[in-house]
N, C-alpha and C positions, 0 to 999 in steps of 0.2 A: 839079401840086398848086399852090397857090401857100402858102408857110410866109411869120407872120408873127412879128418876133423884137422883142420891145420891153421896156426895163428899168422893176418897176414897185415901187413902196417904199409896201408894205403899211402904211398909219400907224395902220390897229385893232388891231396888235400894238406899238404903243411899249409902252415900257418907262422907266418914269421914272429909274431906278437907274441907266441905260445912258443913258439921255436920246437914244433912237434907238431907229428900228425897222428890219427886216431888208429885205430888198431882192433881188427877187426878177427873174427874166425870164421875161414872160411868151411864151409859145409858142403859139399859134393856127392853126388853118385851117380853113376851109369845113367845116360838117357834120361837126366835132372841138369835143368840150367843151375850153375852156382848161385849157393847162398850165403850173402856177409853177414854175422850178427854183429851191432856193437857192441862191445866191453867195455865201452865208456874210459876206458884207460889211452892215454898218448903217450907217445916218443920223440927223440930225433930220429929220424931214417939212420942216419948214420950205426946207432946204437941197435938195427933190428934185423940178424938177416930171414929175406925173406924165402930164401932154396930151402931153410931146414923151418922157418918158421917159429926162431927163435930169437929171444932178447940177446945182444951179444957184450961182450964189456964186461968189466967188476961194480962200476958205479952203485951207488946205493938207488939210484933211480929204475937201475935196468934190474936192478935184481927186486925192485918191489913190482914192477911191473910182470917182470915173469911170473911171480909169485900167483900174481891175480891171474894172469892168464895161464897157468896150469890147474887152476883149481876151477877157473871156470869150463877149461875144457872137460876137466874128469866129471861134473854134473853135464856137461852135454853128453859124454860118453854113456851117461847113467839111464838118460831119459831115451836115447837110442837103444840102450838096452832092453827098458821094458817097454817101448814096443815089441823087442824080439821076444820076449817072456809071452806075449799075447800073439805070439805067431802073425804081427799084424804089420804089412811093410808099408809105412807112411810117407808119405811125400816129405820133401822136404820143408817144407811152409810149416807143416803140420810139427816136424820136429822144430824147430824154430818156433812156434807159438808156445809150443809146450813149455821148451825153455824161459821162455821171458817170463811166462808167467809163475814160474818157480820161482818163491820168493818175495814176492810182490803182493802177498795177501797174507795174512795168517790164522791161520788154519782152516776150520769150516767156515764159518763163521764171517772171517775178511773173504775167500771164495764167494760164497753164497751174496755177502753184500756189492761186490766188483759186479757179480752177474745182474742183480735186483739192478746197480746206476744203469746197466747197459739196458735193460730194458724198461729204463723209469717212463724215453719216449713214449711208450705202447703202452702203457699201464696210468687207468684212472690216477687221481691223486688217491684218491680213497684203498685203491686195490695195494697200491705201492706201500701206504703208510702204514696196510695191516700185517704186510710182510715185515716191511721193517721191526715193527713190533714186537712181530713173533721171535723174529732173529735179537735183539734185545733181550727178550726172557728168555733163549738158548745161551748168551752170552752170560747173562747175570748167573747163569746156572751153574755154565760149563764154561770159567774163562780159557782161553788156548785151544777150546776145542779143536782134536786134528781128525783127521777122517780116518783115519785107525779107530779110535778110539769111540766110534758110531756104527757097536755092536748091537744087533736085538739085546742085550742084557740092558745093555745103556737106553735106547729107547723104553724098554719097561719101563722101568729107573724114573728116569724122565715125566713119564705118563700119570705115575704115581705120584711123584712133588707138582705136578701143574695139579692134579687132585685136592691132593693134601696138603699143601704148603702151599701153594702156589693162589690156589683160590680158581682155579679155572675152571668154568663149568663145560659139559658136553662140546658144546660150539666151540668155547672156545681150544680147546682140549687138542680137539679135531683138527681147526684150524694152526695151532703150532705145531702137529707133526707131520700134514699135511704141507709145509713150509722145508721140513726138514727135506721131506721126499722130493720136491719139487726142483729143489737145490741139487739134490743128490742126481738127479737123472739128470739134470745139465751136466756134471761131473761125468757123468756116464758115456752122458754125449760128445764130451770134449777127450775122455779117454785118462783123466784125471784118478778115476777109479776104475776099478777093472770085477765088483761085485758090487750087488745093493741087501743090507740088511732087511731091507724092505719086501726080497723075495720069502723072507721069514716071518719078519713083523707083518702084524697086521694093524690097520687104522680101524676102529669101530668108526663105523659111518653113521651119521644123525640125522635120523631121516627129517624129508623136507619139510613135512607137516609139524616135525619137534618146532622148526624154527621159524617157522611162520606167523607172525601177530595179525590179530583180524577185527575187526566186528562181525558179531551173527546181525541177522534180520534184523529182529527186534531192537536190537542197540542202534542200527544206524537209522530206525524209521523214529527213535530215541533224538538221535542226534539230532535230526531230518526237520522235527519238535521244535527242541532251542534251537536252530535258525532262523526256523520260522514267527516264531514269538518273538524277535527282533530286541531281546531286551542286553546282549553282549557289547561288550565296546567295539569301537569300529576293529579294532586290529584281532579282538578275536573275531568277530564278523569276517575279513578278510583272511583267515586260514581256513577257519571251519568252509567256507564257503565252498573255497577251491579242492578243499579236502570232500566234502560232498560232491564234488563232479567228478571227482577219483573214485571216488566207492562205485559212480553211478555211470563212467566208462572205463576204469581199468587203467588208466594212461598213466605213465611213470613218470615222477615229480620233476626230472627236467622236462618232461614235453610239454608238463600242466603249466611250467613255469612259462616258458617261451609263449604258449599256447594267450596265456595271462596277460605279454605283454602287448604282443601285435592285435589283442583286441581292446585295450588301454589307448593306443598308438594310434587304431583308423578307427575303433568306435565300429566297427562293421561286419569282423572277426566272427562273431557269435551269430549278428544277425542273418550273416551266409549260410552258418551252419544251421541254421534252423530252417531258410529258405528249400535246402538240398535234405534236409531228414536226416544227412548224415554228415559224421563227424571226421575228417582225411585226414590222417598224420603221418609224416615219415619219420618212424621212433628209432631213435640211431642205439644199438647197443655194440660191444665187439668192434669197431670202427666200419660199419654197412650200415644204411642206410632201408630199413624196410614202410615197406605203403602198408598202411592199416586201416581199417575201413568200420566206424561204428554206428553202426544204427542210433540214433538222437530215441531216449525211454521217454515216456510222457511226463515224470521226474525229473529227467536232465534236461529236457523241454522246461520245464518250469522254473531250474536256475538259469538257464539261459538267454532265459527272455527278459532277463530282469537282472541284469551283468550291473557290476559293482564300478565303481570307477580308478579301485587300484590295483597295480598285480596283486601277485603271490608275493610275499617274503620272498627275495632269495634265497639268504643264507638258511641253511638244514637245521643249524641248531634252536636259531628263533621261528621256525616252523614248528620244529617240536615242541619244545617249550611255551608254544600259543595252544598248540592241541591238545596236551594234558594239562592244561588249565581248564579246558574246553570239557573235557573226560568226565575232570574233577567235579564241575559244576552240574553234569549231566548223571554223576552217580555212577558211571562205569569204571567197574574199579583194573581197568589196563594198564598198563606201560605199553605205548605205542607211539611209533615215529610214524611221518607224514607217508611214508612208502607204505605203509601196512592200508592207506587206502586202496592201491590196485592187488593186496591181497584180498580186501573185504570184499572187493567186486567178483574175484575169482567165484571164495566159499558162497556167498551171499545166491551167485549165480545157481551154484550147484544144489543150492537148498531153494531155489523157486525152478530146481527141473530142469533145467536148461542142457543142450546137452553140450558132452566135454567138445567135440569138435568145433563148437563157436566158439565159446569161451575160448580156445585154443586161438583161434582165427584174430578175435579182437584182439587178445592180451598180444599176438606175436609172436606166441612162445614155436617155437621150431620146430621141438618135440613133443607129441603129446603129452607124453612121461611125466613131463615136467605141468601139466596143467591137471594130469591126473593124480597131483597132491590134493588136489583140494577137492575132488572128488572122496580121498580116502578122510580128509579132515571130518568132512561131513558125514561120512559110513560113521566115525568114531565119533562123534557128535550124536547119532543118533543109538550108537552103544550105550552111549551115557546114559540121555534120556531114559532109556527101558530099563537101566536100575532103577529108576523108581518105583518098580513093580513089587522091589524088592522088602519092600515094609510089608507086605499083604500076608 
């Protein structure tokens, strides 16, 4: 397709106080509506000839504006050439969008941060911060990194740096490299790049079971016994109470927090759950709500029948700190977050022989493969225990 580029001074937008009118680049093509691209330049209409698309006269102002227009027209034609090299037939809007993006960010990291800001409205604050942290790591390693510099060799070197110098564990390395891949794929979709180094470079996947932190059945029994002894402070008792509820029903921390607020407010939420014999929750993840029904076990019933007057602590770091104090008192040498209550439910359910499909339904997993992680954990635990026969 033949594209036509020409400079155009829009005299109808003349500003008396500025004694000038804006200059645009006019982009046109057969069967497409002309598009104007603001160049940021202004000039008096008397010093511009729209027939030839150039400034006229030898004044310093006219020469400076024309020089800027020449540079921008060259860049616009290069954008059009980039599309033609890929045998693409872009719309005028696609050409304009790519032209305006060029130069508005500095290299790959700048591009990625720009895209991350666009996605901020739909990402959770934790996910957004994780991406931002990974981009900071990349910028620290390679300031001003361009797209062209991201090759298979670069990715291999960066992985080695993260492991041996950056001190990142396997999960952290995966997140850093997956972040690069995510924003590279966005660049591919937007045709900023034509090929991907990830066609040849493989990110080592961290097994789901390696990432999960949890308690096993005996440790859960230990915490239940500690709770019923009643010797903990009010602060620790409150966190342990809701943690145990999570271990016995698998709710996410956010849903547990909201449940605790309803109970403290109306004093009847737990009573109604006990009356029905099941807990009905609309759990939210990835922007949609899903109805989950959880039958109440005898252990869960005993906890709900004796509710606390306080709700779950809202701030995650305070929950985690209190939980770790409890684990230390219980002599459980694990570094867990409050979210581990959900994983504990999954692991202990499989230890007790509960069907994977039932666990999937209660946890609200869309795919059974997610739930099968807990089955693999239990298999690994069983294999580890059997090695004790090796001493014979």
